[in-house]
N, CA, C and O of each residue as an XYZ file, in Angstrom:
468
protein
N      25.746    -98.033     92.068
C      25.703    -97.519     90.727
C      26.318    -96.134     90.671
O      26.373    -95.434     91.682
N      26.770    -95.746     89.518
C      27.377    -94.438     89.342
C      26.305    -93.353     89.437
O      25.108    -93.632     89.361
N      26.758    -92.120     89.602
C      25.851    -90.992     89.619
C      25.177    -90.887     88.255
O      25.803    -91.093     87.216
N      23.869    -90.556     88.284
C      23.160    -90.446     87.006
C      23.641    -89.237     86.230
O      23.899    -88.170     86.787
N      23.752    -89.438     84.923
C      24.195    -88.380     84.025
C      23.430    -88.565     82.730
O      23.490    -89.636     82.127
N      22.719    -87.550     82.293
C      21.939    -87.654     81.062
C      22.874    -87.863     79.873
O      23.921    -87.225     79.767
N      22.478    -88.755     78.997
C      23.240    -88.984     77.772
C      22.854    -87.897     76.770
O      21.687    -87.517     76.676
N      23.836    -87.401     76.027
C      23.545    -86.337     75.069
C      22.675    -86.886     73.935
O      22.718    -88.073     73.612
N      21.894    -85.994     73.347
C      21.041    -86.377     72.225
C      21.884    -86.877     71.054
O      21.509    -87.835     70.378
N      23.002    -86.236     70.822
C      23.891    -86.644     69.720
C      24.367    -88.082     69.938
O      24.309    -88.902     69.021
N      24.836    -88.388     71.150
C      25.310    -89.744     71.429
C      24.169    -90.751     71.343
O      24.343    -91.835     70.787
N      23.003    -90.404     71.888
C      21.876    -91.341     71.835
C      21.438    -91.564     70.397
O      21.109    -92.689     70.022
N      21.428    -90.521     69.594
C      21.083    -90.679     68.176
C      22.072    -91.604     67.478
O      21.672    -92.435     66.662
N      23.354    -91.468     67.788
C      24.367    -92.342     67.180
C      24.172    -93.789     67.626
O      24.295    -94.712     66.821
N      23.870    -93.984     68.900
C      23.634    -95.345     69.402
C      22.394    -95.932     68.742
O      22.414    -97.077     68.291
N      21.314    -95.153     68.682
C      20.083    -95.642     68.058
C      20.271    -95.926     66.569
O      19.574    -96.772     66.009
N      21.214    -95.223     65.918
C      21.497    -95.476     64.512
C      22.323    -96.730     64.278
O      22.356    -97.260     63.168
N      22.991    -97.203     65.325
C      23.862    -98.375     65.190
C      23.243    -99.659     65.711
O      23.620   -100.748     65.278
N      22.303    -99.548     66.632
C      21.715   -100.717     67.293
C      20.198   -100.720     67.127
O      19.571    -99.662     67.063
N      19.620   -101.901     67.059
C      18.184   -102.049     67.239
C      17.965   -102.060     68.743
O      18.594   -102.838     69.460
N      17.077   -101.199     69.223
C      16.851   -101.065     70.668
C      15.366   -101.283     70.939
O      14.557   -100.382     70.716
N      15.001   -102.475     71.420
C      13.584   -102.762     71.664
C      12.916   -101.825     72.673
O      11.734   -101.510     72.530
N      13.650   -101.379     73.685
C      13.092   -100.494     74.711
C      14.060    -99.328     74.946
O      14.853    -99.357     75.887
N      13.992    -98.296     74.085
C      14.942    -97.181     74.201
C      14.899    -96.464     75.554
O      15.939    -96.022     76.043
N      13.722    -96.341     76.165
C      13.641    -95.652     77.458
C      14.426    -96.395     78.533
O      15.124    -95.771     79.332
N      14.317    -97.717     78.559
C      15.057    -98.518     79.546
C      16.562    -98.412     79.307
O      17.340    -98.354     80.259
N      16.972    -98.387     78.040
C      18.395    -98.254     77.713
C      18.894    -96.870     78.134
O      19.968    -96.760     78.727
N      18.129    -95.811     77.837
C      18.522    -94.460     78.253
C      18.694    -94.381     79.769
O      19.644    -93.773     80.263
N      17.774    -94.998     80.495
C      17.851    -94.977     81.961
C      19.142    -95.625     82.454
O      19.809    -95.092     83.341
N      19.493    -96.775     81.878
C      20.727    -97.438     82.301
C      21.968    -96.662     81.870
O      22.961    -96.624     82.598
N      21.917    -96.049     80.700
C      23.059    -95.245     80.263
C      23.275    -94.047     81.180
O      24.406    -93.594     81.352
N      22.206    -93.536     81.766
C      22.344    -92.449     82.744
C      23.069    -92.948     83.996
O      23.793    -92.191     84.641
N      22.870    -94.224     84.335
C      23.559    -94.819     85.488
C      24.995    -95.212     85.150
O      25.874    -95.193     86.012
N      25.220    -95.568     83.886
C      26.530    -96.057     83.454
C      27.066    -95.208     82.291
O      27.261    -95.740     81.198
N      27.308    -93.912     82.492
C      27.756    -93.072     81.377
C      29.107    -93.495     80.798
O      29.411    -93.180     79.647
N      29.911    -94.200     81.579
C      31.222    -94.653     81.087
C      31.088    -95.710     79.989
O      32.075    -96.041     79.331
N      29.892    -96.240     79.786
C      29.657    -97.252     78.751
C      29.382    -96.604     77.389
O      29.553    -97.244     76.352
N      28.961    -95.347     77.392
C      28.590    -94.676     76.142
C      29.717    -94.701     75.104
O      29.464    -95.098     73.967
N      30.949    -94.297     75.440
C      32.012    -94.343     74.421
C      32.261    -95.757     73.881
O      32.599    -95.922     72.709
N      32.098    -96.752     74.715
C      32.285    -98.143     74.284
C      31.199    -98.520     73.281
O      31.485    -99.132     72.252
N      29.953    -98.152     73.582
C      28.855    -98.454     72.663
C      29.003    -97.719     71.338
O      28.563    -98.217     70.301
N      29.608    -96.555     71.361
C      29.831    -95.807     70.123
C      30.952    -96.421     69.290
O      30.896    -96.390     68.061
N      31.955    -96.971     69.937
C      33.083    -97.565     69.214
C      32.822    -99.018     68.806
O      33.354    -99.486     67.800
N      32.016    -99.717     69.573
C      31.804   -101.150     69.351
C      31.331   -101.507     67.937
O      31.832   -102.487     67.385
N      30.398   -100.777     67.317
C      29.970   -101.180     65.971
C      31.114   -101.242     64.969
O      31.167   -102.147     64.137
N      32.028   -100.280     65.048
C      33.192   -100.287     64.142
C      34.061   -101.500     64.435
O      34.483   -102.202     63.516
N      34.329   -101.748     65.705
C      35.166   -102.880     66.099
C      34.512   -104.208     65.740
O      35.191   -105.141     65.310
N      33.196   -104.295     65.915
C      32.487   -105.539     65.568
C      32.507   -105.783     64.064
O      32.661   -106.924     63.628
N      32.353   -104.730     63.266
C      32.414   -104.881     61.810
C      33.794   -105.350     61.377
O      33.927   -106.171     60.470
N      34.826   -104.817     62.038
C      36.189   -105.258     61.733
C      36.363   -106.731     62.077
O      36.984   -107.476     61.319
N      35.823   -107.153     63.206
C      36.014   -108.529     63.675
C      35.155   -109.540     62.925
O      35.625   -110.628     62.593
N      33.902   -109.189     62.657
C      32.964   -110.155     62.081
C      32.788   -110.011     60.572
O      32.294   -110.928     59.917
N      33.186   -108.878     60.022
C      33.087   -108.669     58.584
C      31.666   -108.825     58.074
O      30.708   -108.374     58.701
N      31.550   -109.478     56.911
C      30.254   -109.645     56.255
C      29.301   -110.543     57.032
O      28.109   -110.585     56.729
N      29.805   -111.255     58.021
C      28.926   -112.124     58.823
C      28.058   -111.339     59.804
O      27.054   -111.860     60.291
N      28.433   -110.090     60.100
C      27.663   -109.281     61.030
C      26.362   -108.846     60.359
O      26.381   -108.170     59.331
N      25.238   -109.238     60.947
C      23.925   -108.951     60.375
C      23.171   -107.848     61.108
O      22.149   -107.368     60.617
N      23.651   -107.448     62.254
C      22.996   -106.387     63.007
C      23.435   -106.397     64.453
O      24.116   -107.314     64.913
N      23.027   -105.351     65.164
C      23.357   -105.210     66.578
C      22.085   -104.891     67.348
O      21.260   -104.093     66.902
N      21.935   -105.517     68.499
C      20.772   -105.280     69.352
C      21.274   -104.848     70.721
O      22.167   -105.476     71.290
N      20.697   -103.774     71.246
C      21.058   -103.268     72.562
C      19.828   -103.321     73.456
O      18.781   -102.760     73.130
N      19.969   -104.006     74.595
C      18.841   -104.177     75.503
C      19.242   -103.871     76.939
O      20.406   -104.002     77.319
N      18.259   -103.463     77.724
C      18.429   -103.302     79.165
C      17.935   -104.583     79.815
O      16.827   -105.042     79.537
N      18.755   -105.158     80.680
C      18.395   -106.388     81.373
C      18.252   -106.108     82.857
O      18.938   -105.251     83.414
N      17.351   -106.845     83.484
C      17.142   -106.697     84.922
C      16.977   -108.077     85.530
O      16.142   -108.864     85.085
N      17.768   -108.367     86.538
C      17.664   -109.619     87.279
C      17.042   -109.293     88.628
O      17.736   -108.821     89.529
N      15.725   -109.542     88.783
C      15.070   -109.163     90.038
C      15.593   -109.933     91.251
O      15.577   -109.410     92.365
N      16.049   -111.150     91.051
C      16.579   -111.928     92.172
C      17.870   -111.332     92.706
O      18.068   -111.261     93.919
N      18.741   -110.909     91.816
C      20.033   -110.331     92.202
C      19.964   -108.815     92.354
O      20.845   -108.199     92.954
N      18.901   -108.220     91.800
C      18.780   -106.766     91.843
C      19.726   -106.063     90.885
O      19.951   -104.859     91.009
N      20.275   -106.790     89.943
C      21.240   -106.220     89.002
C      20.534   -105.706     87.753
O      19.559   -106.289     87.278
N      21.051   -104.607     87.241
C      20.585   -104.050     85.970
C      21.811   -103.800     85.118
O      22.787   -103.207     85.577
N      21.761   -104.247     83.895
C      22.889   -104.043     83.008
C      22.424   -103.997     81.573
O      21.263   -104.271     81.269
N      23.342   -103.648     80.698
C      23.067   -103.571     79.268
C      23.628   -104.801     78.577
O      24.653   -105.351     78.980
N      22.937   -105.217     77.531
C      23.385   -106.345     76.728
C      23.449   -105.903     75.270
O      22.455   -105.441     74.710
N      24.618   -106.045     74.665
C      24.799   -105.759     73.244
C      25.044   -107.083     72.534
O      26.023   -107.777     72.807
N      24.146   -107.420     71.628
C      24.251   -108.681     70.891
C      24.613   -108.408     69.442
O      23.969   -107.605     68.767
N      25.655   -109.087     68.973
C      26.029   -109.040     67.562
C      25.341   -110.217     66.890
O      25.606   -111.370     67.231
N      24.465   -109.936     65.942
C      23.786   -110.986     65.197
C      24.723   -111.426     64.081
O      25.071   -110.638     63.201
N      25.129   -112.694     64.126
C      26.190   -113.196     63.265
C      25.675   -114.340     62.401
O      25.098   -115.301     62.908
N      25.890   -114.228     61.088
C      25.527   -115.313     60.185
C      26.515   -116.456     60.385
O      27.727   -116.274     60.268
N      25.981   -117.633     60.688
C      26.836   -118.795     60.868
C      26.326   -119.690     61.980
O      25.282   -119.436     62.581
N      27.068   -120.717     62.233
C      26.700   -121.688     63.258
C      27.020   -121.131     64.644
O      27.766   -120.159     64.767
N      26.462   -121.742     65.682
C      26.828   -121.317     67.040
C      28.334   -121.394     67.272
O      28.912   -120.516     67.912
N      28.961   -122.429     66.759
C      30.412   -122.581     66.930
C      31.176   -121.433     66.260
O      32.112   -120.875     66.834
N      30.760   -121.092     65.033
C      31.419   -119.990     64.318
C      31.224   -118.663     65.066
O      32.158   -117.869     65.184
N      30.021   -118.435     65.562
C      29.747   -117.209     66.321
C      30.620   -117.154     67.573
O      31.173   -116.106     67.908
N      30.737   -118.279     68.253
C      31.566   -118.363     69.463
C      33.028   -118.056     69.133
O      33.675   -117.286     69.844
N      33.545   -118.647     68.071
C      34.941   -118.424     67.688
C      35.192   -116.965     67.307
O      36.217   -116.391     67.675
N      34.252   -116.366     66.567
C      34.403   -114.960     66.204
C      34.369   -114.064     67.446
O      35.104   -113.080     67.530
N      33.516   -114.411     68.401
C      33.449   -113.620     69.629
C      34.728   -113.756     70.437
O      35.185   -112.789     71.045
N      35.306   -114.943     70.449
C      36.590   -115.125     71.143
C      37.664   -114.230     70.531
O      38.449   -113.616     71.253
N      37.700   -114.155     69.199
C      38.673   -113.292     68.526
C      38.417   -111.819     68.872
O      39.349   -111.053     69.118
N      37.132   -111.442     68.883
C      36.759   -110.078     69.237
C      37.201   -109.756     70.662
O      37.697   -108.661     70.932
N      37.022   -110.702     71.561
C      37.472   -110.528     72.945
C      38.977   -110.261     73.000
O      39.434   -109.365     73.709
N      39.725   -111.038     72.253
C      41.181   -110.893     72.257
C      41.620   -109.580     71.622
O      42.560   -108.942     72.095
N      40.940   -109.177     70.549
C      41.355   -107.993     69.797
C      40.953   -106.679     70.464
O      41.674   -105.687     70.349
N      39.806   -106.655     71.164
C      39.340   -105.367     71.678
C      38.566   -105.467     72.992
O      38.955   -104.859     73.990
N      37.503   -106.210     72.995
C      36.579   -106.229     74.122
C      37.256   -106.620     75.437
O      36.956   -106.033     76.476
N      38.137   -107.573     75.411
C      38.800   -108.022     76.627
C      39.673   -106.969     77.287
O      39.989   -107.089     78.470
N      40.067   -105.946     76.553
C      40.932   -104.905     77.119
C      40.147   -103.737     77.732
O      40.741   -102.806     78.277
N      38.827   -103.789     77.641
C      38.017   -102.729     78.257
C      38.091   -102.862     79.779
O      38.246   -103.970     80.292
N      37.982   -101.752     80.506
C      38.102   -101.788     81.971
C      36.999   -102.613     82.635
O      35.908   -102.751     82.082
N      37.281   -103.160     83.819
C      36.280   -103.963     84.539
C      34.955   -103.237     84.768
O      33.899   -103.869     84.742
N      34.992   -101.933     84.990
C      33.751   -101.187     85.213
C      32.818   -101.272     84.006
O      31.597   -101.234     84.159
N      33.385   -101.388     82.817
C      32.571   -101.539     81.603
C      31.954   -102.933     81.570
O      30.778   -103.085     81.240
N      32.737   -103.941     81.908
C      32.249   -105.322     81.881
C      31.147   -105.567     82.918
O      30.305   -106.445     82.727
N      31.147   -104.804     84.005
C      30.103   -104.938     85.023
C      28.774   -104.385     84.485
O      27.708   -104.901     84.821
N      28.837   -103.348     83.661
C      27.638   -102.677     83.181
C      27.148   -103.165     81.827
O      25.985   -102.953     81.484
N      28.010   -103.815     81.050
C      27.692   -104.185     79.673
C      28.177   -105.596     79.361
O      29.336   -105.938     79.593
N      27.273   -106.397     78.835
C      27.604   -107.743     78.373
C      27.559   -107.712     76.845
O      26.602   -107.201     76.265
N      28.576   -108.250     76.200
C      28.569   -108.352     74.739
C      28.600   -109.814     74.363
O      29.343   -110.608     74.941
N      27.773   -110.163     73.376
C      27.723   -111.557     72.943
C      27.441   -111.639     71.453
O      26.904   -110.711     70.848
N      27.816   -112.773     70.881
C      27.513   -113.059     69.484
C      26.360   -114.055     69.455
O      26.383   -115.075     70.144
N      25.354   -113.740     68.645
C      24.171   -114.594     68.531
C      24.084   -115.073     67.085
O      23.954   -114.257     66.173
N      24.155   -116.393     66.864
C      24.061   -116.896     65.498
C      22.655   -116.706     64.930
O      21.656   -116.908     65.620
N      22.603   -116.318     63.672
C      21.299   -116.170     62.986
C      21.319   -116.908     61.671
O      20.323   -116.905     60.947
């Protein structure tokens, strides 16, 4: 993991204003390990709104832990109005337009997905 670096209050406030975060302390801890993800999380809401338009119903940011693998990462879910197929297609477009061009180090620390609601 990267060296820990405290996330600024301004950045955390912006993230908390854009995402529903069930466990903010766990997210802050992971952001300290993965500070290179912060700019992506700040830009993602704008990019997701562009990609999903009126279908975007919200964003959820969670810290995930796989005890078997020992992996810890962040998960950003776009809550999308529509069928699973529609959500999948919109996410594919989002991948092509923006998310897919993010560096591998970001993809190791952050998973983005569309969840139909």
